C-alpha positions as CSV (number, residue, x, y, z in Angstrom):
1,X,74.6,100.1,297.4
2,X,76.4,102.8,298.4
3,X,81.2,102.6,297.6
4,X,83.8,104.6,298.1
5,X,87.1,104.3,295.9
6,X,90.4,106.9,296.3
7,X,91.2,109.1,293.1
8,X,94.0,110.6,292.6
9,X,94.2,114.4,291.4
10,X,97.1,116.5,289.3
11,X,97.4,119.7,288.1
12,X,99.8,122.7,288.1
13,X,98.4,123.7,291.4
14,X,99.6,120.7,293.0
15,X,102.5,119.6,293.4
16,X,101.9,116.0,293.8
17,X,99.5,113.7,293.8
18,X,96.6,113.5,296.1
19,X,94.5,110.8,297.2
20,X,91.1,111.7,297.6
21,X,88.3,109.9,298.5
22,X,85.1,110.1,296.4
23,X,81.7,108.1,296.9
24,X,80.5,106.7,294.0
25,X,76.6,105.2,293.8
26,X,76.0,102.0,291.9
27,X,72.6,100.7,291.2
28,X,71.7,97.2,292.1
29,X,72.0,94.8,289.2
30,X,67.9,93.1,288.4
31,X,67.4,89.9,288.7
32,X,66.5,89.0,285.6
33,X,66.7,85.3,285.3
34,X,63.6,82.8,285.2
35,X,60.9,81.9,287.7
36,X,62.9,78.6,289.9
37,X,60.9,75.0,290.4
38,X,58.7,76.2,292.9
39,X,56.7,79.4,290.8
40,X,56.3,77.2,287.9
41,X,54.5,74.6,289.5
42,X,52.5,77.3,291.8
43,X,51.1,78.9,288.3
44,X,50.4,75.0,286.8
45,X,48.7,74.2,290.0
46,X,46.3,77.1,289.6
47,X,45.7,75.8,285.8
48,X,44.8,72.7,286.9
49,X,42.5,74.1,289.3
50,X,41.1,76.3,286.9
51,X,40.1,73.3,284.7
52,X,38.8,71.0,287.1
53,X,36.4,74.0,288.6
54,X,35.1,74.4,285.0
55,X,34.4,70.6,284.6
56,X,33.4,70.1,288.4
57,X,32.1,73.2,290.1
58,X,31.8,73.0,293.6
59,X,28.7,73.2,295.7
60,X,28.9,77.1,296.0
61,X,28.4,77.4,292.4
62,X,25.8,74.9,291.4
63,X,23.1,73.0,293.6
64,X,21.6,71.6,290.9
65,X,22.6,69.1,288.1
66,X,21.2,68.4,284.8
67,X,21.0,65.5,283.0
68,X,21.5,64.4,279.3
69,X,18.0,64.2,277.4
70,X,17.0,60.4,277.3
71,X,15.3,60.7,273.7
72,X,13.4,58.4,271.6
73,X,12.8,59.0,267.3
74,X,15.0,62.3,268.1
75,X,18.4,63.0,266.2
76,X,20.9,64.4,269.2
77,X,21.2,67.5,268.0
78,X,17.3,68.1,268.2
79,X,17.5,66.4,271.6
80,X,20.8,69.2,272.3
81,X,18.5,71.4,271.6
82,X,15.4,70.8,274.0
83,X,17.4,70.0,276.9
84,X,19.5,73.4,276.3
85,X,16.4,75.2,277.0
86,X,14.4,73.3,279.2
87,X,17.2,74.3,281.6
88,X,18.2,77.2,280.3
89,X,14.8,77.9,281.5
90,X,14.2,76.3,284.7
91,X,17.9,78.2,285.4
92,X,16.4,81.5,285.1
93,X,13.1,80.8,286.8
94,X,15.1,78.8,290.1
95,X,17.5,81.8,290.3
96,X,20.5,79.5,290.4
97,X,23.0,78.1,288.5
98,X,22.6,74.8,287.3
99,X,25.2,71.9,285.8
100,X,24.7,71.8,282.4
101,X,24.4,68.2,280.8
102,X,28.0,68.4,279.0
103,X,29.1,69.3,282.7
104,X,27.8,66.3,284.5
105,X,29.0,63.8,281.6
106,X,32.4,63.1,282.8
107,X,31.3,62.3,286.4
108,X,28.0,60.7,284.8
109,X,30.3,57.9,283.4
110,X,32.4,57.7,286.4
111,X,30.1,56.9,289.0
112,X,27.6,55.1,286.6
113,X,24.7,56.6,289.2
114,X,22.9,60.4,288.9
115,X,22.6,60.2,292.5
116,X,26.2,59.5,292.8
117,X,27.1,61.6,290.1
118,X,25.0,64.5,292.2
119,X,26.8,64.2,295.2
120,X,30.6,63.7,293.7
121,X,29.5,67.4,291.7
122,X,28.1,68.7,295.0
123,X,24.6,69.0,293.9
124,X,21.4,69.0,296.0
125,X,18.7,68.0,292.8
126,X,19.4,66.5,289.6
127,X,16.9,67.1,286.7
128,X,15.8,64.8,284.3
129,X,14.6,64.9,280.9
130,X,12.6,63.1,278.4
131,X,11.2,63.7,274.7
132,X,9.0,61.1,272.9
133,X,8.8,62.4,269.2
134,X,5.0,60.8,267.4
135,X,3.2,61.0,264.7
136,X,2.8,64.6,264.9
137,X,4.3,65.7,268.4
138,X,6.7,65.7,270.3
139,X,5.9,65.0,274.4
140,X,8.7,66.2,277.0
141,X,8.8,64.7,280.8
142,X,11.0,67.0,283.2
143,X,11.5,65.4,286.6
144,X,13.5,66.5,289.2
145,X,14.9,64.2,292.3
146,X,16.8,64.7,295.2
147,X,20.8,63.6,295.4
148,X,19.7,60.5,297.2
149,X,17.3,59.5,294.0
150,X,13.9,60.7,295.7
151,X,10.8,61.9,293.6
152,X,10.6,65.8,294.1
153,X,8.0,67.0,291.2
154,X,7.3,65.9,287.7
155,X,5.5,67.9,285.0
156,X,5.0,67.5,281.0
157,X,4.1,69.3,278.3
158,X,3.4,68.2,274.8
159,X,4.9,70.8,271.4
160,X,3.7,70.4,268.2
161,X,7.1,70.6,266.9
162,X,10.1,72.0,268.1
163,X,9.7,75.6,267.8
164,X,6.4,74.4,270.3
165,X,9.1,73.5,272.8
166,X,10.5,77.1,273.7
167,X,7.2,77.8,275.1
168,X,6.9,74.4,276.7
169,X,10.5,74.9,278.3
170,X,8.9,78.0,280.0
171,X,6.3,76.2,281.2
172,X,7.5,73.0,282.8
173,X,10.3,75.3,284.4
174,X,8.1,77.5,286.2
175,X,5.8,74.1,287.2
176,X,9.3,72.4,288.5
177,X,10.5,75.3,290.6
178,X,6.5,76.4,292.0
179,X,5.6,72.6,292.2
180,X,2.0,72.7,290.2
181,X,1.1,71.9,287.2
182,X,2.0,73.1,283.9
183,X,-1.6,74.3,283.3
184,X,-1.3,76.6,286.1
185,X,1.6,78.3,284.7
186,X,0.1,78.8,281.0
187,X,0.2,82.6,280.1
188,X,-0.9,84.3,277.2
189,X,2.5,84.4,275.6
190,X,3.2,81.1,276.8
191,X,0.4,79.0,274.8
192,X,1.8,76.0,272.7
193,X,0.5,75.1,269.4
194,X,-0.6,72.0,270.8
195,X,-3.1,74.1,273.0
196,X,-4.7,76.3,270.7
197,X,-6.1,73.6,268.2
198,X,-9.6,72.3,268.3
199,X,-9.3,69.6,271.3
200,X,-10.6,65.5,271.0
201,X,-14.2,64.9,272.4
202,X,-16.2,61.7,272.6
203,X,-18.5,60.9,269.5
204,X,-21.9,62.2,270.2
205,X,-24.8,60.4,268.5
206,X,-27.4,62.9,267.5
207,X,-31.3,60.8,266.6
208,X,-34.3,62.9,265.3
209,X,-37.6,61.7,264.3
210,X,-41.2,61.9,266.2
211,X,-43.0,61.3,268.9
212,X,-46.8,60.8,269.7
213,X,-48.4,60.3,272.8
214,X,-51.8,60.4,274.6
215,X,-52.3,62.0,277.5
216,X,-54.3,61.8,280.7
217,X,-54.8,65.3,283.3
218,X,-56.3,64.5,286.9
219,X,-58.1,67.8,288.1
220,X,-58.8,66.9,291.4
221,X,-62.5,66.7,291.6
222,X,-62.7,68.2,288.3
223,X,-63.1,66.2,285.2
224,X,-60.7,67.9,282.2
225,X,-60.8,65.8,278.5
226,X,-57.6,64.1,277.5
227,X,-55.7,65.2,275.1
228,X,-53.5,63.8,272.2
229,X,-49.7,65.5,271.3
230,X,-47.4,64.7,268.6
231,X,-44.2,66.4,267.3
232,X,-40.6,66.4,266.9
233,X,-38.2,65.0,269.6
234,X,-34.6,64.6,269.1
235,X,-32.1,63.0,271.6
236,X,-28.0,63.4,271.5
237,X,-26.7,60.1,272.7
238,X,-23.4,58.4,274.4
239,X,-23.0,55.3,276.2
240,X,-24.9,55.7,279.7
241,X,-27.3,58.4,279.0
242,X,-28.7,61.0,276.5
243,X,-30.4,65.1,276.2
244,X,-33.9,64.9,275.1
245,X,-35.4,67.8,272.6
246,X,-38.8,68.3,271.3
247,X,-41.6,71.0,270.3
248,X,-44.8,69.8,269.3
249,X,-49.3,70.7,269.7
250,X,-51.1,69.2,272.3
251,X,-55.0,68.7,270.8
252,X,-57.5,67.8,273.3
253,X,-60.8,66.2,271.8
254,X,-63.8,67.8,270.2
255,X,-67.7,67.8,271.6
256,X,-69.0,68.7,274.5
257,X,-68.2,65.8,276.2
258,X,-65.8,67.2,278.3
259,X,-66.5,70.5,280.1
260,X,-63.0,71.8,280.6
261,X,-60.2,71.0,277.9
262,X,-56.5,72.5,276.8
263,X,-54.3,72.2,274.6
264,X,-51.4,73.8,272.4
265,X,-47.8,74.6,272.0
266,X,-45.2,72.6,274.0
267,X,-41.4,72.5,274.2
268,X,-39.9,69.9,275.6
269,X,-36.1,70.0,277.3
270,X,-34.8,66.6,279.4
271,X,-32.0,64.0,280.0
272,X,-32.4,60.3,280.8
273,X,-29.8,57.5,282.2
274,X,-29.5,54.2,280.7
275,X,-29.6,51.6,283.2
276,X,-27.9,49.3,280.6
277,X,-25.9,49.0,277.4
278,X,-27.8,46.4,275.9
279,X,-29.3,46.5,272.5
280,X,-32.8,47.2,274.3
281,X,-32.0,49.1,277.3
282,X,-34.4,50.6,280.1
283,X,-34.0,54.5,280.8
284,X,-35.3,57.3,284.0
285,X,-35.2,61.2,283.2
286,X,-36.4,64.3,284.2
287,X,-37.2,67.5,282.2
288,X,-39.5,70.5,281.6
289,X,-42.5,71.4,279.6
290,X,-43.0,74.6,278.2
291,X,-46.3,75.1,277.0
292,X,-48.3,77.7,275.4
293,X,-52.0,76.9,276.3
294,X,-55.7,77.4,277.7
295,X,-56.7,80.8,278.9
296,X,-53.6,81.6,280.8
297,X,-51.4,81.5,277.7
298,X,-48.3,80.3,279.2
299,X,-47.7,77.2,281.3
300,X,-45.1,74.9,283.0
301,X,-45.2,72.0,283.5
302,X,-41.9,69.2,285.0
303,X,-42.0,65.7,284.7
304,X,-40.3,62.9,285.1
305,X,-40.5,59.7,283.5
306,X,-39.4,56.2,282.6
307,X,-38.9,54.2,279.3
308,X,-37.3,51.1,277.5
309,X,-35.5,52.5,273.9
310,X,-35.2,49.4,271.6
311,X,-32.5,48.5,268.3
312,X,-29.9,50.9,269.9
313,X,-26.9,48.9,267.9
314,X,-29.3,50.7,265.4
315,X,-29.3,53.9,263.3
316,X,-32.9,53.7,263.4
317,X,-34.4,53.7,266.9
318,X,-37.9,52.8,268.5
319,X,-38.6,54.1,271.9
320,X,-41.6,54.2,274.5
321,X,-42.5,55.9,277.7
322,X,-44.4,56.9,280.6
323,X,-44.6,59.8,282.1
324,X,-46.0,62.0,285.1
325,X,-45.7,65.5,284.7
326,X,-47.0,68.2,287.1
327,X,-48.3,71.6,286.6
328,X,-46.6,74.5,288.4
329,X,-48.4,77.3,286.7
330,X,-52.4,77.2,286.7
331,X,-54.0,76.1,283.6
332,X,-57.2,78.4,283.1
333,X,-60.6,77.3,281.6
334,X,-62.9,79.8,280.5
335,X,-67.0,78.8,280.4
336,X,-70.3,81.2,279.4
337,X,-73.1,79.9,280.8
338,X,-76.2,79.3,278.6
339,X,-78.4,82.6,277.8
340,X,-81.2,82.9,280.4
341,X,-84.1,83.2,278.6
342,X,-86.1,84.8,281.5
343,X,-84.3,87.5,282.6
344,X,-82.9,87.9,278.8
345,X,-79.8,88.9,280.2
346,X,-76.3,86.7,279.3
347,X,-74.0,85.7,282.2
348,X,-70.7,86.9,283.1
349,X,-67.6,84.5,281.6
350,X,-66.6,82.7,284.3
351,X,-62.9,81.8,284.7
352,X,-61.1,78.8,286.8
353,X,-57.4,78.2,287.3
354,X,-56.2,75.0,288.1
355,X,-53.1,72.7,288.7
356,X,-53.6,69.2,287.0
357,X,-51.4,66.4,287.1
358,X,-51.1,65.4,283.8
359,X,-50.1,60.9,283.3
360,X,-48.8,60.7,279.4
361,X,-48.0,57.3,276.9
362,X,-45.5,58.3,274.4
363,X,-44.1,55.8,271.0
364,X,-41.7,57.9,269.3
365,X,-39.1,56.7,266.4
366,X,-35.5,57.6,265.9
367,X,-33.5,57.8,262.8
């Protein structure tokens, strides 16, 4: 602002006073008064908006809200720790902001429904967590719903302790995001202590004993001596089946009654299935007999059998079975013709190979 004043001058060179105009510059005064009521109201509105936005974020900030953990046999601090680990892992795996349980409690109390709370907060999905402490482990289940309450995906993990929850939380989060199982999200660094323990297995009863058998071989035009066998026999038995293994010797009869005979050491390996669950139960099975027998040394005979197991409820067993075995490798026979006195020459040794079918009846006892 500019103002003009009239200033009088006097002095020896001036015989009379003169009025000379002078330009005086004055600065405007600073406005130092406080803001008016409108400005103060604007500031209050801004602060209230920031507070409400922190309590009720908009859908642009978060698309998933997490509910408080529903815990059983857990203290409140333990529930909060589990919820924090799972929600943090899910937020990282999803790459999106997630409303924490502390941010959703107020809306949940007001609406009384997770679905309505999600709609109020602008979330399209909500995460439900449950944790149950058992005697030696904690079972955590994470379930994802859409805002209308429809199930989207669910996953479950078992932690041996609270220290194990960190790895379980990472696996659960990835399983929810990828819509898969926690087994497929397992990595070297996220194996839980529960998974590192030896798993439980069903009980298998071991029955060991001895078995003896009478075998009649069918030579298809060649008469072959019957055999007796005795050996060790073992069975791993479950409710509906058992595995059988054994080893022993097959012994042909002595004398010259039969022109052909063979015997030797044998092994036994097979599987059998029960046809009932009573104390006395029939069974059928199949297996293979590797053997060292006859002049060809090696021999192999697959077999099929049917039998009966007695006293299944007892620790001592008695069993009997009928078996049919077919040699798939030849059984060799060597014969030396008698000395020819007329010529004075020893005839050459004769060799013969046969594939006999064997019919056996066996009795065994196990303990």
